[in-house]
N, C-alpha and C positions, 0 to 999 in steps of 0.2 A: 103578574106582571112579569111582563117581559120586555128586559131591559136590554136595548142592542146599545154597542160603545162603535161611534166614528174618529178614529183614526187616523191623519194624511200619507203614513208613510209605517212599517213597520224597516231598517234599513241599517241600523248599528248594530243588537245586540246591545245588554251592558247597559241599555239608557232611560237612566232617572222614567220619562215619560212613557217608552214602550215597557220598560219592565210596570209601572201598576196599569198600563192595559190590558196586559196580561196576566195581573193576578186579581185585578176583578173579574173579569173576565172566566175565570177559574175559580172566585168565589162564587159568581153571581150565574154560572150557565150562560152567560152571554155571547152572541158572536159579536167578531169586531170586524166593521167593515173600512178597508184600507184601501187605495189606487198605486199605493209604486212598494216593492218588496224587493228584499233581499237575500236568499235562500240561504245566509251565512247565519241567518238571525234562530235555525233551528237549533244551534246550539247549545244560543244561549235563554230561548224557550221550550223546552220539550213540549212537541206535541200542538203547538202552533199551528199546524195548514190545516188544521182539524179546527181551527177553532177560528177561523179568515174567511171571511167572503169579500172576493179578490177583482176588480173590476180595476185593469192593466192600464196606465194611460198610455196611448197610442204613439203619442211623436216626442220619444223624450229627448233629442237633440240637445240643444242650447239648454241651461237655468233655466231664459224668458220664456220656453217655449214651454217648456215641461210645468212650470209655475205657475202658469194659465189654461195645461192639458190637465193639471190636477185639479184645480179650481172648477175647471168646465166638470170634471166628475165626481166632486165630492157634493158640490152642491144643485146638481141637476138628475142624478137619480132618482130612482122612484121605487128601489125593490127595497128598504130600509124593513125589515117585518122585526116589529118592537110598536111595544106601550109607551113606551118613555126611551128618549135618546140620550146618555153620556156623550156630552163631544169632547174629546181630550184636548182637542189640539185647534184652532183658531179657523183654519182656512174652510172646513167642512161648515163653522157655524151661519155663512153665507147662505144657509138654503134656510134657516127660518123666517125670510121672507116671505116665503108660498109654502112650509112645509107647517100644520098646524099643530105636532105630534110635540106633547111634554116633552120639556129639555131642563139637562143641568148642564153645567159646563166646567171642567177643572181649566183652571188655569195656573198654569204653573209658574208664567210670568208673563206681564208684558211683551212684545218681542222687545230684545232689549239695545239690537242693533239700529232696530229706531231710537233709538231712544238715550238710558246713558252708554253705554257699548257700541255708540254712533262712531268713534274717532278709526276702534278699531276692526269694526267692518268694513269705514273705507281704506285705509290702508290694506286690508287683503285687496280690493277695488281697484286701486293707483297700481298693485302691480298687474293687473292687468293691459295696460297701457293707454294711454289719455285718449282715444275715441271709444274704445269699452267700458274708460271708468265714466266718459259722459251718460253714455245709453243706460250703462248699470247706473247711475245717482240719479238719473231722473225717474227709472225704473223705483228706487227704493223713495224717492217722495212719491209715485202713484200708492205706493204698496203703504206707506205711511197714512196716507190721506184713509184710501180704502179703511187698514186698520180703526183708525181713527173715527169713523161713521160708523162705523160694523158696532165699537164697545161705546159709544155716546148716542146711537140715536137706534139701535137694532134691540141689543141684549138688557135685557132685565138685571139691573145689578143682585136683586133678590135674587137671581137662579144661576149665579156665577160661585165658587168654593174655590177658595187658594191652597194651594199647598201650607203656607206659614203668613203669620202674623206679618209678617216683612213682606210678602208679595202680594196681602191685601194693601196695607200700607202705601207699596210701588203702586199701586193698580191706582187707586183713590188716588195720589198724589198725580195720576198721569189722563184719568177721563173725567176723574169727581167725581164720581159714585163708590159706596163700601161693599164688596161682594156680604153673603149670608153670611159666610163660616169659614175659619179656616182650617180644614182638616187635611192634618202630614199622609205622604205615600205611605202605601206600607209596606211591609216587607215579610218575606215569609222565614219568621227566625229557627223553623226547625230545618232549611234546608244546610245552616250554616255550624259547625263543630267547632268548639275550643279545643287546638291542641298545644302540647308544648310547642315552645318556642325557640325561631333559629332568627342565628345573628345577621336578622336583616331586615330593613322599613320597607314599608309596601305604598306605592299610592294606584288609583286605578280610574280610568275616565278616558275621554276625550282628548288628545293633543293639538290643542285649540287656543291661541293666546290667554284666554280670559283664564282658564286653567291655573297658568301660570308654571308649570312645572319648571320650567327652569328658574325661578324661586329654592326652589327646591334642588336642582341640582347645584346651585352657587354654594347653597348651604351644606349639603353634604362633603363638598370639596374641601380635604384638607383636613377628615374629620377621621379616617378609617374606619367608614359607618357603611355598610350598604346598601344602596339603596335601587328596588324592582319595582320596574314601572307594567304596569300592563293597561292597554288600549292603544290604539295609534290615531292619525290626524294628521293635517297637513303641516303641524309645526315638529313630525318626528327626525328628520333630517335637518334640520338645525338644531333640537337639541342632544341627537347625538354627538355631533359635531362642541357642541360646549360641552359636554364632558370629557373626551376627549383633549380638549383643549385646556380646560381643568385639572384634567387627572384624577376626574372624581369617579368613584366606584359603582355604575350604572349599569343596569343589565335591565334591557328594554324586551318585553316579551311579543308587542304589537299583540293582536288582537287575542283574548283568551276563551275558548268556552265556557260553560259554565261549571263545571266541572274543577277546572282548574281556576277559576277565579274565585271560587268557596275554597281551594284547597289553600291556596296562596295567604288570601286571610286568616283561616287557621295556622298557618307556621310562620307569620310573622311575628316579628316583636310589637308592633304600633305600628299604623297607617298615617298616611301623611297628608292633608288637604289644605289650599295652598287656593284655589278657586277666590274666581273678583266676585266680592258680593253676593256667594253664591244666593242661591230662589229658597233651596232648602237644604239638600245634601242627605242624599241615599247612600252613597259608599263609607260616609263616619259610620250611620245605625252597622249598616253590614259587614262593617268591624267589630265594629262594640259587640254584634248577634255571635262573632267567634272567640269573644272573649279578648279584645284587644281595643287598647288605647287609641286616641286621637290625640294629635300631634293638629292644629288646627289654627288658618290666621282667623287674625280676632276681629270677623265681620261676617256680614251676612246668616241667615235662616241658620248655619248651625248653630247658632249661638242660643236660638229657643229651646233646645234639646241639651246639648252642652253642661256639663259641670266640673268641678276639680276635683271628683272620685272616679269620672271615665275621661279626662283630657287636659291637653297643653296647649297655652294659647300664644301666639307670637304674632308679631306686627311687623317685620319684614327678616331679609334674610340675614340679619346680627341674629338676630333674637330666635329663629329655628336652629338658626347654626349654635347656640347656646345651652338651648333644649336637648339636641345630640349630642353635645358630650356633657349634661351636668344629670342626664341619665342613665341607668345603665336598665338588661332586662329583669333585672329581679323589680324593679321600681314599676316597670310595666305590669308584671304579672300579680303583683299583689292588686291589681285595679279588675284584674279580670272578673271576679262578682258582679260586681256594681256594672262594669260593660253592658253584660247576659239581663239584668236585670232591667236597665236601663232600658234596651233595645227590644226586649220584651213585651212594652206599653205598644208599638208599634208596630206590632202582627199583623198580617193580614186579617186575619178572622176577625177581631176588634175594631181595625178601621174599614173594613166591609161593611158591616155593619152600620158603624155611625153614618155611613155615605147614604145605605140606603133608608135610613133614618132622613137625613134632608130629601130625599127623594119623594119620600111620601110627605113631607110637611110643605113642600112647592107644590105638590099636587093637590092638597089641601086649601094652600094660598090662592090660586093664581089657575086652577081649574076646577 
């Protein structure tokens, strides 16, 4: 059976959804259909250009024009060569109105900018100035209505899987129907190495408000401990200024290639994670695959797999600062074997087989 993967864009690198698409395509031998691409992702996904079918958007222009052009490309193309479609982002799902091909949709989360993170999104929009904010707000309402109609009227919940029970509950609370299963995103355990720990903590991901990296910088200030940050985003300049202001020992690496990311996981003494009510959280798993425990905020999807043998939990800046002061490298090193053992449960081959089973069940139940 030939499975195609539809994912609107591959532009970030070291992104959880992109990583899942890449890993599943490798495991299944699938083609990835996208309409927006940035060559910098080659550093994170070796060989990706040989795996994609790219239909570039013609009018990049403003965000609004880009959004509608991407929707046009992803919903009207007729050249997807597959017996089954794995939808990885919601935009291509609009094609199910006219495409009878059997499908499954992987929901990483309902669009949080429409729901629980709407105030963060609006704050970003207000920075555009009042006239553009008004237009952006109307666009937001329109897109939210499209989203609601899609998931309450077009998509069968019985053909939806989520990456965590946490997201399953969020989906049901918003759309009123429960997805068929929660299957975590995979990691390729063999990519990661456990090396002797050096004297720094590590975090990785997009530098956006919902990641709350400012919480980490505030916690590290005055501890004498070093934090290394991999990733980029709209918050970077603000975070760099905060680190200088507080006198915190923080190093910003910016975007890093795959090899560098794996190296930093292997050399750090512990990984720090602070995202708001995270959907699932792949970076903590990648850190554990490198034998490194996680200092994690006490909320969201990571709580489904973390335990006291592989992690320490905190609620706020004060709590994180307390953990940094209370534990040393030897404490973290003693957790190495438990970390690697737990991460192994999420290996790419195992998770890909679970998803393939759901594909077969969907075909039996609906087709």
